[in-house]
Structure formats: C-alpha cells, structure tokens
C-alpha positions in Angstrom: 95.6 60.7 98.3 93.9 57.6 97.1 96.5 54.8 97.5 94.7 52.7 95.0 95.8 55.2 92.3 99.5 54.9 93.2 101.8 52.5 91.5 102.9 49.4 93.4 106.4 50.7 94.0 105.0 53.9 95.6 102.8 51.9 97.9 105.7 49.7 99.0 107.6 52.9 99.9 104.7 54.2 101.9 104.3 50.9 103.7 108.0 50.6 104.5 108.0 54.1 106.2 104.9 53.2 108.2 106.5 49.9 109.3 109.8 51.5 110.3 108.8 54.0 113.1 112.4 54.1 114.5 114.0 54.9 111.1 115.2 58.4 110.3 112.0 59.0 108.3 109.9 57.5 111.1 111.6 59.7 113.7 111.0 62.8 111.5 107.3 61.9 111.2 107.0 61.5 115.0 108.8 64.8 115.6 106.1 66.5 113.5 103.6 65.5 116.1 105.1 68.1 118.4 107.4 68.4 121.3 106.4 67.0 124.7 105.8 69.2 127.7 108.5 69.7 130.4 109.9 66.5 131.9 107.5 65.1 134.4 104.7 67.4 133.3 102.3 64.6 132.2 100.9 62.3 134.9 101.0 58.5 134.8 98.5 55.9 135.9 97.8 55.6 139.6 95.9 52.6 141.1 93.9 52.3 144.3 95.4 49.9 146.8 93.5 46.8 145.9 94.3 43.1 145.3 93.8 43.3 141.5 95.1 46.4 139.6 94.3 46.6 136.0 95.3 49.0 133.2 93.5 49.2 129.8 95.5 51.1 127.1 96.1 52.9 124.9 93.2 53.6 122.5 89.9 54.0 124.3 87.9 53.7 121.1 84.4 55.1 121.7 85.2 55.4 125.4 85.3 51.6 125.7 88.5 51.4 127.7 87.0 53.6 130.4 83.7 51.7 130.2 85.3 48.3 130.7 87.4 49.6 133.6 84.3 51.0 135.3 82.4 47.8 134.7 85.2 45.8 136.3 85.4 48.1 139.4 81.6 47.8 139.8 81.8 44.1 139.7 84.2 43.7 142.6 85.6 45.8 145.4 88.9 43.9 145.0 89.6 45.5 141.5 91.1 48.8 140.8 90.8 49.4 137.0 92.2 52.3 135.1 92.4 53.3 131.4 94.8 55.4 129.5 94.2 57.0 126.1 96.2 59.1 123.6 94.7 62.5 122.9 94.7 62.8 119.1 94.0 66.3 117.9 90.8 66.4 115.8 89.6 63.1 117.1 86.5 62.4 119.2 86.9 63.2 122.9 85.9 60.4 125.3 86.4 60.3 129.0 89.5 58.5 130.2 91.3 58.1 133.5 94.5 59.3 131.9 94.6 61.3 128.7 98.1 61.7 127.2 99.0 64.3 124.6 100.1 62.6 121.3 103.5 64.4 121.4 104.1 63.0 124.9 103.0 59.5 123.9 105.4 59.4 120.9 108.3 61.6 121.9 108.6 61.8 125.7 110.9 59.0 126.7 110.7 60.1 130.3 106.9 59.7 130.3 107.2 56.4 128.5 109.5 55.0 131.2 107.4 56.4 134.1 104.2 55.0 132.6 105.8 51.6 132.2 107.0 51.7 135.8 103.4 52.5 136.8 102.0 49.7 134.7 104.5 47.3 136.2 102.8 47.8 139.5 99.5 46.5 138.0 98.5 42.9 138.2 96.9 42.9 134.7 97.3 45.0 131.5 94.8 44.8 128.6 96.4 46.1 125.4 93.9 47.5 122.9 94.1 47.1 119.1 97.7 45.8 119.2 99.0 49.3 119.8 102.0 49.9 122.1 100.9 51.2 125.5 104.1 53.1 126.0 104.6 54.9 122.7 108.0 54.5 121.2 109.6 52.6 124.1 111.4 49.4 123.1 111.3 50.5 119.4 107.5 51.0 119.5 107.1 47.3 119.5 103.9 46.2 121.2 105.3 42.7 121.5 108.5 43.9 123.2 106.5 46.0 125.6 104.2 43.2 126.4 107.1 40.8 127.1 108.6 43.5 129.4 105.4 43.6 131.3 105.3 39.8 131.6 108.9 39.9 132.8 107.7 42.3 135.6 105.1 39.8 136.7 102.1 41.5 135.0 99.5 39.3 133.3 98.9 40.7 129.8 95.9 40.2 127.5 94.8 41.7 124.2 91.6 43.3 123.0 91.1 43.5 119.3 88.7 46.2 118.1 88.0 45.9 114.4 90.2 46.8 111.4 93.2 45.7 113.4 92.3 42.0 112.9 89.5 42.1 110.2 90.9 40.4 107.1 89.6 42.1 103.9 90.1 38.8 102.0 87.7 37.0 104.3 85.3 40.0 104.6 85.0 40.3 100.8 84.1 36.6 100.5 81.4 36.8 103.3 79.9 40.2 102.5 78.7 41.4 99.1 78.6 45.0 100.4 82.0 44.9 102.0 83.6 48.3 102.3 86.9 46.7 101.3 85.6 46.6 97.7 85.2 50.4 97.7 87.9 52.3 95.7 88.4 54.7 98.7 89.7 51.8 100.8 93.3 50.5 100.3 92.6 46.9 101.1 96.1 45.4 100.6 97.5 47.5 103.5 94.6 46.5 105.7 95.2 42.8 104.8 98.8 43.1 105.7 98.2 44.8 109.1 95.4 42.4 110.1 97.4 39.3 109.2 100.4 40.7 111.1 98.3 41.4 114.1 96.6 38.0 114.1 100.0 36.3 113.9 101.2 38.4 116.9 98.1 37.5 118.9 98.3 33.8 118.1 102.0 33.5 119.0 101.5 35.5 122.2 99.6 32.7 123.9 97.8 35.3 126.0 94.1 35.7 126.6 92.5 37.3 123.6 89.2 39.3 123.4 87.3 41.0 120.7 84.9 43.9 121.1 82.4 42.9 118.4 81.2 39.4 117.7 82.0 39.4 113.9 85.8 39.5 114.7 85.6 35.9 116.0 85.5 34.9 112.3 89.1 36.2 112.0 90.2 35.5 115.5 88.4 32.3 116.6 90.6 31.8 119.6 89.3 35.0 121.2 86.3 35.6 123.5 83.7 38.2 122.8 83.7 41.0 125.4 80.7 43.2 124.5 81.0 46.9 124.2 79.5 48.9 127.1 77.2 51.8 127.3 75.6 53.5 130.3 71.8 53.1 129.8 71.1 56.0 132.2 73.1 58.4 130.1 71.2 57.6 127.0 67.7 57.6 128.6 66.8 61.0 127.4 63.2 62.1 127.4 61.8 61.2 123.9 59.6 63.3 121.7 56.9 61.2 120.3 56.2 61.0 116.6 53.0 62.8 115.6 50.2 60.8 114.1 50.6 60.4 110.3 53.9 62.3 110.5 56.9 61.0 108.5 59.1 58.3 110.2 62.0 60.2 111.8 65.2 58.6 110.5 68.7 59.5 111.7 72.0 58.3 110.4 75.4 59.2 111.7 78.0 58.7 108.9 81.1 58.9 111.1 83.1 57.2 108.3 80.6 57.2 105.5 82.5 54.8 103.2 82.6 52.2 106.0 79.0 52.8 107.2 77.7 52.5 103.6 76.1 56.0 103.5 76.6 56.4 99.7 74.9 53.0 99.1 71.6 54.2 100.7 71.5 58.0 100.2 69.5 58.0 97.0 66.9 55.7 98.6 66.7 57.8 101.7 66.4 61.1 99.8 63.6 59.5 97.6 61.7 58.4 100.7 62.1 61.9 102.2 60.9 63.6 99.0 57.8 61.3 99.2 57.1 62.2 102.8 57.6 58.7 104.1 60.5 59.7 106.3 62.3 62.8 107.6 66.0 62.5 107.4 68.6 63.7 109.9 72.3 63.2 109.0 74.1 63.6 112.3 77.6 65.0 111.7 79.9 67.0 113.9 77.8 66.5 117.0 79.8 66.1 120.2 79.4 62.8 122.1 77.7 64.6 125.0 74.9 65.8 122.7 74.2 62.5 121.0 71.6 61.3 123.5 69.4 64.3 122.7 70.0 63.8 119.0 68.9 60.1 119.1 65.9 61.0 121.3 64.5 63.0 118.4 64.6 60.0 116.1 62.3 57.0 115.7 64.9 55.0 113.7 68.6 55.0 113.5 70.3 53.5 110.5 73.7 52.0 111.5 76.2 49.8 109.6 75.3 48.7 106.1 78.6 47.2 105.0 80.4 45.5 107.9 77.8 42.8 108.7 77.9 43.5 112.4 77.2 46.3 114.9 79.1 48.4 117.4 78.8 51.1 120.0 76.7 53.5 117.9 73.9 50.9 117.5 73.9 50.1 121.2 73.7 53.8 122.1 70.8 54.2 119.7 68.9 51.3 121.3 69.7 52.6 124.8 68.1 55.9 123.6 64.9 54.1 122.7 65.5 54.1 118.9 64.7 51.2 116.6 68.0 50.4 114.9 68.2 49.3 111.3 71.3 47.8 109.7 72.9 44.8 108.0 74.1 42.1 110.5 75.0 38.8 108.9 73.2 35.6 109.8 76.4 34.1 111.2 76.8 37.0 113.6 73.2 36.9 114.6 73.5 33.2 115.3 76.6 33.7 117.4 74.9 36.4 119.5 71.9 34.1 120.1 74.1 31.3 121.2 76.2 33.4 123.6 73.5 35.7 125.0 70.4 33.6 124.7 68.7 36.6 123.0 68.0 37.6 119.4 69.7 40.8 118.3 66.8 43.3 117.9 68.5 45.3 115.0 66.1 45.3 112.1 67.8 43.6 109.1 68.3 45.7 106.0 70.7 45.8 103.1 71.3 48.5 100.6 68.9 46.6 98.3 66.1 46.3 100.8 66.3 49.4 103.0 63.6 51.2 101.2 61.0 48.5 101.8 62.2 48.1 105.4 61.7 51.8 106.2 58.3 51.9 104.5 57.2 48.9 106.6 58.4 50.6 109.8 56.6 53.8 108.8 53.4 51.8 108.2 53.8 50.0 111.5 53.2 53.2 113.4 53.6 52.1 117.0 57.2 51.0 117.5 57.1 50.7 121.3 57.5 46.9 121.3 60.6 47.2 119.1 62.0 49.9 121.4 61.5 47.8 124.5 63.2 44.8 122.8 66.2 47.1 122.1 66.3 48.4 125.7 66.1 44.8 127.1 69.0 43.7 124.9 71.2 46.6 126.0 70.5 45.8 129.6 71.2 42.1 129.1 74.4 42.3 127.0 75.8 45.8 127.0 75.4 47.5 130.4 78.8 46.3 131.6 77.9 43.3 133.7 78.4 40.7 131.0 81.7 42.3 129.9 83.1 42.3 133.4 82.0 38.7 133.8 83.8 37.7 130.6 87.1 39.5 131.5 87.1 38.1 135.0 86.1 34.5 134.2 88.4 34.2 131.2 91.4 36.2 132.4 91.5 38.2 135.7 90.4 35.7 138.2 88.6 32.5 137.0 85.5 32.5 139.2 84.2 29.9 141.5 80.7 28.6 141.0 79.4 30.9 143.9 81.1 33.9 142.3 79.4 33.1 138.9 76.0 32.9 140.5 76.5 36.3 142.2 78.2 38.3 139.4 75.1 38.8 137.0 73.4 40.9 139.8 76.4 43.1 140.3 75.7 46.8 139.7 77.0 48.5 136.6 78.2 52.0 136.5 
C-alpha cells in the first residue's frame, strides 16, 4: 500500500490508529504480534555490581546499543553497561545483552514490570529513538516511562537515530536528492512523527545525543555520539584487484529508496557493460558475512540521498574499502570541526557518480585512500570517542586528568 495514493481521510484514520496504541484497535494490532511466553519466562537486565550502571534500550539499530555499551565498559572499570533490544521477526539480527521477543515486549505486562524494576536499579538509562523501553507499560508512553525512571532516581538521556527526528521539510530544502521527494515515501507522516519527537526531546530537558552528525540540523541542542564498529572484526584479508581488471564496486541497498539505488543503477549497469567496473549488489547477506563481502570490493557505494553517512559506510572503511557517497558540505564541515579530520568518503551525487567511478578506476592504486578510511575509523568510530562523549556530557562529567587519560582507553 502506497499511502500517497490514499485519500486524505484514509490517511488520517491510519495515523489515528497508529497514534492510539491503547485503543481497542491498537490492542488488537498488538495481540496479532503473538502471545508472550509463560510468566517469568523471559529474562530482564542484570548489571554487574559497579558504581555506574547503565541501560541502553530498546532498539539496538545496527547493533549500536551493544557497541556503545561495550565502549563505555572498556572506558572505565566503574561502569556496568547493558543493552536491551526487541527481537523483530524478519529483521536484521544483531548481538545484544538482552533480546526480548516482540510479543513479550508488547503484551507481557509481567515482563514489562520486571524490566522496569531492573532498570530502576540502574544509575543511567539511554532511551533510543524515542521508543518506550518497557513496551506498553504506562500506556506505551515513552515520556511517562522516562518520568517514572526519573522518579526512581535514574538519570535518563535520549539517543536519536535518524528518521525519528529528521524533518522531511528541512531535508527537502537542503537536499535536491532527498528520499522524501520519492513517491514511495509518505513524507507527511514522517514530518508529524519527527516534529512530535523533537518537541518531546526539547521539553524533556534531558541530555540529548544523535548517532549521525546530520541530525544536529534538526536537533541542534544534541551532541553527536558517533556510531561504533569493531575494526578487528572488519579487518578481513583482502583480495587485491588484478592489473587492468574492472574496478570492483559493491552496493548494499538495504532500503533502496532511501539509499538512492534507483537513481544510480542505470549508470552502474552502463559502466559494468563497458568493463569499467564489476558490480556486486549485496542483498540478503547476514551481518556475520559482510566483512568477507566487503573484502572482495575495491569501492562501496553508500548513501546517495540522505546527505550523510552511517554504520554501513564505517564498516566498509574498516574493511579497507574506498567509500563513495553524497555527504553534504555542512555535514563535512561539522565533522571536521568536531574531529579535526576530513571525512574520507569520496563525494558523488547521482549526477556525478559515473565520472567519480571512472576516475577511481583510472587511479589504479587506492591504498592511500584505504589508509585514510582506516585512520578515520580508528579516530572517530572505534568506540573511544563515543564513550568520551557519553561520559563527559552525561554520565560523569570528567576532570581534566580524566579527559587526558580517556583517549588512550582500549575499545572492545
């Protein structure tokens, strides 16, 4: 169903149902997710006995909840950090400290109460994407759940991830290739949800973080907490490109309309037909096999429409690939100011990607570009900077001596 084809009254009905999770229709929709297991059958979060105990929940997009928790534990022996994620059938599987079946998350009031009690023993809770950590507890209101945690003495902060705060109206003005202009995207609903979430975050008066730097355009009061990858996991043995062989180009169109796949496919197919590149469209590959897939590519094409970059681009750089994508000048400037380094993603738009790939193919030796990508990953995305941001801005504002010591803390 393409919502852009529906009449306005029909879209209002759909939105009303989505906005009323505790209504009769909302309860029926939740019941269709399945019945929970026996009472007490699903575990809750358990912390180590440490001074600071932190929970990150409930989304774990691209495994980032687990990655930030690991980075925090690696930065200090006084921190016990855990993450919790909802197990959505058909979704990508990423490691998490606690994986909760979707039926339990939505329909098991016993688990919801037990998980809240466990979270109330934490000192800090980081709520991801403005989603309620405890399912339908307190009317499925993330604001009510956060206030209940605060009343229990827990320090709450928020982590925005992307579409939850990205305003289509702003994005369309800033980006001529915005995916919000695509007929497959129903921008009015995205605008409503992003505006609602931004209003919630602003009135919360809590510490706010964003996982990608472009989101600061929509949420300027937040702080950028970079996404994290494990460089060792992605350091697969590479197969070198043969002399005069086509440039090996990979593209993983996880959500093709957002990535901009359809805007570049004709150009990529033409270059492949001419022997300039060989093209590998990576689909349906489990996360565990992606390091091997990237190790067989010279170039990975990432986002062409959002004007920023995310986990996939960082993983590709960590695997030794040259990443090509569209990153706006404002985002590049912000990264330079905050990290002191230039983003090594090769700039290309749907209009210029053909020439960019031809130039890379003619360049031959891409080792310098690969090294720049690896250096950037180690500088910004190996976990140390993210742990530093979360600690300095929220968990425990650091002393000058702490700040000098933290950049050399190991990441894991």
